[in-house]
N, C-alpha and C positions, 0 to 999 in steps of 0.2 A: 504494500500500500504506500509505503514511504517513497518508493521509486516512482510510482505513478504520480504521486503528489508533486515530487520534485520535477518530473517531466512537464507536468501541467504548469508549474510556476515558471519554468524556463520558457515554455512557449508563450505564456502570458507576458513575461518580461520582454521577449523579442517583439511581440505584437505591439506592446505599448511603445517600445523604442522606435519601431517602424512608423507608427502613427505620429510620434513626436517629430521625427525626421521629415515626414511628409508635410506636417503643419509648418515647420520651419522653412522648408523648401518653398511652400506656397507663399509664405510671408515674404521671403527674400525675392521671389519671382516678381512681386508687385513693385519692387524698387529697382529702377534701372539708372545707371550712371554712365555718361560718356565723358571720359577724360581725354579722348582722342589720341592717346599714346600708341595704340595699336593700329592706327590708320596711317596708310602711306601718305607722304607729303603730296599734295595736289589732288587727293581723293576726298570723297565724302564718306561718312559712316554708312554702313549697309542699311538700306531702306530709306535713307534720307533723300529728299528731292528739293530742287530749286524751283521756285515759282515767283509770281508777283501779282499784286493787285493793281489794276490799271497800268499794265506794261505799255510803254510807248516806244521803247527801244529794245534791243536784245537784252535778255536777262542778265542781271549782275552775276559775278562769279563768286561762289562760295567754295572754299577749299581748306583743307588742313594744312597749316604752315608751321614752321619751326621758329621758336623765339626763345631768347634767353630770359625773358621776363614773364613767362607763364606762371600762374599761381601754383600749379603743380606739374611736374614733368617738364617737357620742352616743346609740347605741341598744343595748338589751339585751333578752333574753327574760326575762320575769318572771312569777312566779306572783302575780297582782295581787289576786285575790279568793278568799278561802278559804270554802268552804261546809262542809268536813268538819272538825269540831273533835274528832271521835272519834279516839283514838290508833291505832285499827286500820286507818284508811284511808290508802292510799298514793296520792299524786297523781302522775300520769304525763303526760309530753309527749314523744312519740317519733316516729320516722320509720322506715318499713319498707322504703323503696326503697334503703337501704344494706345490703348483704348482708355482715355482719361476723361473722367467726369468729375470726381471728387478726389482731393488729396493735396499734395504739395509739389511745387516745381521750383527749383532754384538754379542759378547760374552765376558764374563770375563773368564780368564784362568790362571792356575797356574801350572807350570812345577814342578813336585814333584821329579822324579827320572828318571834314564835311563843311561846306560853305553854306548850303541851304539848310541842312539838318545834321545832327550828330546823335550819337548814342543809339539806343534801341532797347530791345527787351524780349520778353517771353510771349509766345502765343499759345493758346490752349483751347480745348474743345473745337479743334479745327475741323470743319466740315469739308471745306475746299478753299481755294485761294481767295474767295470773296466772303467767307463767313467764319468768324472766329472772334475770340477775346484777345486783347493785348494789355500788357502792362509795360510801360517804357519810361526811361529816363532820358531827358534831353539837356545836355550841359550848356547849349546855346540859350536855352530859355530858363534854365535852373528850375525845372519842374519834373514831377513824377506823376504819371497819369494812367488811369484805366480807360480803355476804349472798348467798344464793340464794333465789329465790322459786319454788316448784314447786307447782302446783295451788292457788295462793293462800296457801301456807304459807311464811313466811319463816324461814330458818335461818341463824344466824351461822356464818361460816367462818373469820374471822380478825379480830383487833382490836388496836389500838395506842392507848395514851393519848397525847394531844397537845393542847396549848393554843395557840390562835392569837389574835392580836390582831384586833379588829374591823376589817372592811374586806374588800377583795378578796384572794382567794387563788387559786392554780392547783392543780387536781387532775388526775391522769393515771393511766390504767391501761395496762398492757402485757399482752396475752394471747398465749400461745404454746402451742397444744395444750391440755393440762389444767393448765398452769402460768400463774398470773397474779400481777402485782405492782401495788401501789398507791403513788402518790407524792403528797405535798403540798409545794408550793413547791419542787419539784425534789429533794426528799429521799425516798428509798424507806423506807416505814414498814410496808408489808404485803407478805407473800408467801404464796401458797397453792397447793395442788393440789386440783383438783376436776374431774370429768368427767361430772357428772350432766346438764349441759346441753351436749352436744357438737355441736349443730347450729348453723349460722350463723343469724343473725337480725338484727333491727333494733337501733337505737341511740337513746338519748335521755336525758332528765333526770327526776329523781325527788325528791320531798320527801314528808314524812310529816305527817299530821294538819294542824295550823295553821301549819306552817313556810312563811313567805313568803320566797322566795329569788330573787335575780337571777342570770342567767347570761350570759356573753359569750364570744366566740371559741371556739365548740364545734368541735373539729377531730377528724376521723376518718381514720386511715390504715390501710387494709386491706392485709395482707401474705399 
């Protein structure tokens, strides 16, 4: 009887361990991070694509580049060639194989140049190149804003005045149902309610017009 009981306990322990491993695997599978270190220079991460809202010229060029000033490692994803100098063009680089509705998205960013516009930020719940949410920082205007783009029309949802020193900074959004919040360098600056885009969608990066910006450590946690 003792042998049977011991065998039963061993099997039970193995089963519990397998369930725990499965739960942990499921948990970690919901968090994805791109530090771009394993991407060849000149390429994009697998599944990412370049697009634009209101393109008037050939699409801007996004690619992984090497830099000594990266927040981590030596590679970043950068908008390296600007073809759209019109202020109405939004440059997009995003991935659809992440199904994001609620959770957190964060990224390190560095505004490098731009005469019409600078900076950029995160896009999420992306349905296509004309329908998505954005949070972005613009150092030319010293403001941090939420927008929604529906059918190609951009509408401001919230804004905060903030001045940042040149260099790398961290941006984050937290989405929970119709409520979302925006953070810069760990400080909450934006809060908003909007349910116009209530479907899950892709995630990615956004700049406007001639804003050339670098991004690193793009992290998505789906909840």
